[in-house]
C-alpha positions in Angstrom: 118.5 109.5 39.6 119.0 106.1 41.7 115.7 104.5 42.9 116.1 102.9 46.5 115.5 99.1 46.3 111.9 98.2 48.3 113.1 96.5 51.2 109.1 96.3 52.7 108.0 92.6 54.0 111.4 91.6 53.9 113.5 90.5 56.4 115.6 93.3 57.3 112.2 94.9 58.2 111.0 92.2 60.7 114.5 92.3 62.4 113.4 95.9 63.1 110.2 95.5 64.0 112.0 93.0 66.9 114.4 95.1 67.7 111.6 97.8 68.6 109.3 95.0 70.3 106.5 94.9 67.7 105.5 91.5 67.6 105.1 89.8 64.5 102.0 89.6 62.8 100.6 86.9 63.5 101.6 87.0 66.9 99.5 90.3 67.2 96.1 90.6 69.1 93.3 90.7 67.1 90.7 93.3 67.6 88.5 90.8 69.9 91.2 89.0 71.7 91.6 91.6 74.2 88.5 93.4 76.0 87.9 95.5 79.2 86.4 92.6 80.3 89.8 90.5 80.3 91.7 93.4 81.6 89.0 93.7 85.1 89.4 89.9 85.3 92.7 90.1 87.3 90.9 90.3 91.5 92.3 88.0 94.0 90.1 86.3 95.9 90.9 83.7 98.7 87.9 82.5 100.8 88.2 80.8 104.0 91.4 82.8 104.7 91.1 85.0 107.2 92.0 88.8 107.4 94.6 90.0 108.8 93.7 93.0 109.4 90.2 93.0 110.7 90.3 89.4 111.9 87.3 88.2 109.4 87.2 85.1 107.0 87.4 86.2 103.8 84.5 85.1 101.5 84.5 83.7 98.2 83.2 87.0 96.3 85.6 89.5 98.4 88.5 90.6 96.4 91.6 90.4 98.5 95.6 90.9 97.9 98.8 88.8 99.8 100.5 91.6 101.7 104.4 91.1 101.4 104.6 88.7 104.8 102.0 86.2 102.9 99.5 87.2 105.4 95.8 88.1 102.9 93.7 91.5 103.6 90.2 92.1 102.0 90.2 95.1 99.5 88.3 96.7 101.5 87.5 95.5 105.0 83.7 94.8 105.7 
């Protein structure tokens, strides 16, 4: 009976991980690096722009988005 070689932690394993899209351990996110707040903080803001839908000015705290034609609109018009 033969014993298979131990390939754990070798360059072969690292190559397979990269092939499957797994980041190397030194690049993997720690438990505190990504939080729910970092995912929620991606709203666009366009203070001073005029909403193409309602015609009102977009205020600093208003969430907005840019349409394909380049015009800004409120996420929810007031």
